[in-house]
N, C-alpha and C positions, 0 to 999 in steps of 0.2 A: 504494499500499500505506500503511495506516495506520502511525503510529508505534508502536502496541502490538505489531503485527504484525512490524514491523522489529526491534524490541527482543527479541522472542521468537525469532525467527530467529537473531539474533546470539548469545543465550544457549545455544540448543540447540547451536549448532555450537560454542561454548566448551566445552559439556559433553561432546559426542561426539567431538571432536577435540582435547581439551584443549589448547585455544589460548588465547592472551591475547585481551584485548577487540580490540587493534589487528589483530592477525591474522585474527580471526574477521571483522571488519568489511570487511577487506581481500579476504578470500576470498570475500566476498558481494558485492564490487563497490560498496560504500557510500562515498559522498563527502560531504564539507563538513558543512552543517548535518546531514544525515541521520545522520552518526556522532555528532554531539554530542548530538542528540535521542535518539538510542539510550542513549548514555553515560548521559545525565541520569536517564532512566526507569530503567534498571537499578539505578543507585546509589539512587534514590528507594526503590526497593522492596528494597533490601538484597542485590541479587543480584551485584554487583559490588564487589570491593575496590578502590577507587579508587587505591590506592597501588601495589598490586602488579598490577593491571589483570586479575585472574584471577576465574573465576566462584564463588560462594559458592552453597552448597547451599541449595535452595529450603526445606528443612524447617528449618535452622538459621536463614534469614532470617526465617521465620515465628515460628518460637520466639523469637527476639529481639523481634520486633513485639508479640507477644502477652503476654511478660513485661515489656516496658517500658513499659507503659500510664502508669505513674506518671510518666514524663519527658515523655509526648506529650499531656498533657491539651489543650494549646493547637492541638492538629492533628487533631481529631475527623475531619473530613470527608476529610482526605487518608489517614489511617491507614486508614479505613473501604475507601475505594478501593482502595488498595493491597493490603489483605487480600484483598478479593474477586479481585482480579486474580493474586495469587499462588495462591489456591486454585482458580481456573478454568482458568488457563493455564500455570502452571509446575511444580506438584506432581506431575504425572504425565509429565512429560518422563523421557526415557532417564535408567535408573539408578534411578528411584524403585522403591520395592517395589510388588508387583503387588497385594497385599492391602491397600494401604494406601487410605484414602478419608478426605477432608476437605471437609466440606460448611458454609458459612458461613448463619446466620441472623440476618438484621438485627433490630434491636430490634422492629420492627413484627411480627415473625413469631415471637417467642420462645416464644408458646404452642405453636406446632407442636414446637418442640425440647423442650419440658417434656413433651409427650405422648411422643415417643419416648425421653426419657430416662427416664420413669416404667415404660415397658414393657421397656426394656433392665433397668432395675434388677431388675424382678420375674424376670428371667432370670440375674442375676449368680449365679456358681457358688461363688466363694472369697472374693472382696473387695471392699468399697466404701470409697473414701476421698474425703474431701472437705474443701475449704478455703473457708473465708467470709470475706470482706472485711466491715468494718461496713456494715450494712444496717438500714433500718427495715422490720422484718419485720411483715408482718400475722399476726395471731393465729393464723387459718386456715391460713396457709401453714406456719408452725411445727408445728401440730397434725398436717398432713398429712405434712410431713417426717417427724416424729418416729415416728408410725405406720409409714410406709415403713421406715425404719432398723429399727425394732424386728422387723417382720416377717422382713427380710433376716437378721437375728441369729437368729431363731427357725428360719430355714431351714439354719442352720449357716454362714452367711456372716460373716466377720470385717468389722465397720464401724467406721471411723475416721474422725472428723470434727475438725477445728479450726476455731476461732473467734478473731476479735481479741479481747484482752483486754477492750478497753473495753465491747465489747457486754455482759459481765457487770455492768456499772453498772445494766442495765435487769432489774427484778424478772421480767418475762416471760420474759427470756432465761435468767435463773438456774433459774427453774421448768422450762423447755424443757430446758436442760442436766441437770438433775437426774434428769427423766423420761427422757432418754436413756440416763444411767449406770444407772438402775434396770432399764432394757430390756437391759442388756448391751451397750449401744454403748460404745466408747471415746472419751473426750472430751480435748483438750488445746486450751491457749490460747496465743497469740503477742502481744506487742507490736505487731508490724505483720505482717499477712498479704500476700504479694506479688501474689497474683491470686486471683481466685475459680475454682474449679477442681473438677470432679467426676471420679472415675475408678472404671471398674467392670473388675474382673479384669485390671488393668494392659493391657487390650486396648482399651477406649475411654475418651475423655476428653472433657470438654466445659469449654472455657475462654472466659472471657469476652474480648472485644476490647475495650479502653478500659474497664478495670473501673471501677465507681462511677457517680455520678448522670450521667455524660455516656457511658454504654456505648453503644458502637456496634452491638452484638450479640454472639453467640458462636459458636464453632467447635465442631463436632462431629468428633472425630479418631478413626480406627478403624485398627488395625493396632499389633501389639505394638512395632515398631520405631520408630513414630512417637510413641508414648505414653511411650515409655522415658523420656526427657529430664524429662518433668511427673512421672513415677513417682519418679526421682531427687530432684526437689525437693521433692516431698512427704515422702519418706523424711528427707531432710536437716532439714526444718521439724519433723517429728514428733520427730526426736532432741532438738532443741533446745527444744521447747514445754514449757510447764508444765502441772501438773494443774490443774484447775479450782477444787481446794480452796486451791491456792497464791496466788490471785488476791483480794486484799481485797475485801470486800462493800461496795457503795454502800449508803447509809441507805434502805429502802424509802419511797417515796413523798416523799422529801424533795427539795427543789432548793436549791442554793447561792444565797445573795444575791450581788449584786455585790461587795460588801464581802468574803466569803469566798473568792470566785473571785481577787480581787486578790491577797489574802494568799497564797493558794496558789501564784499565778504568781511572786511574788517569793520565796516559800520554794525554789521549785524552781531559782532562779538561786543560792541560797545565802545570800540577805540576812538580815540580823540583824533583830531586834526594832525597834532604835530607826530603823534605815535604812527599814523597812516603816512605821512609824508617821510619819515625815517625808514618805515618799512618798505616803501616803493621807490625811495631814492628821488624824490620830488620836493618842489617848495610846498610850504605851507598854503601858498596863494593859490597854488595849482589845486591842492586837495579841497580847499574852500568853494573854489568854482565847480569842481565836478559834483561835490557834495550837493550844492545849490541847485545844480541843474537836475540831478537824480532825484532828489527831495520834491521839487517842483513836478518832475514829470511823473512820479508815483502818486502824487497828491497826498502826501503826508505831512504829518504836523510835526515830526520830530525826525532826527537822524536814525535813532534806533527804528522808529516806525517805518522809515525807508528801507532798513535792511531787512526786516521781517516781511514787509509786503513784497519785496524783490524776491525773496525766497519762496513765497506762496505762489508767486507768478512763474516760477521756474528759472528766474534770471540767474540765480547762482547756484 
């Protein structure tokens, strides 16, 4: 019997008989290395609490994996394999909701997921919710996304979208956001977006696995019970997010030079003009001029606020 099959037998027994790992392994007649391999496998998948040696709910383990991508950037291959194993072998064991379904789409097959998502969005009845991490959006994708959201609003669906504040440094994104607002879409921004996520009627969710440039793929999750944790995350983020108008605008078509970026970095640390001048090897007058220009450009009331706003916009 394979190690994966042995681990699944142990986990199933732990859930069904409410036994500890040791009791389940003994009950199945496992010995020595077989026990350790099963323990290692379940721990790696997040299905075993190693301290208490009790089973962890499979959906809770999957949630932690999906929402913890920022800490797992160095383990792409392992997380992808673990996510698929959780989806295919553990989510439907005893105690899982009968209407629940989780499907993994690897990055190579993400277009198939987009087709399914577009069809599901056209059928949304009450609410569409989205969270988007910083991304190099193609103009066509932005236009298609905006048109889809505005059509949903026209059908009486409430559409709420969150973007990272740094995205508003891009003129194309500001134009996109303005078009959505004019079409009745509600938009807010956050300094940090924890996961890329789309939800429909709180019954279907799509969440990236390993968000960002190293994205392994995405999970299509169906079932109100399974989607509830993501809906709660969205609701919390929405309450703490900012209106787009509260985020300072970047200068259209302008790029900061190396000197301006260096000044901004030092400003964000609270450095004074003379310290910045010494660090950059320029005069105090030069630093004072650059700081005044950047502060005005960012609409900031203070030097420190200029550094903070520049960081939010992704300038530094």
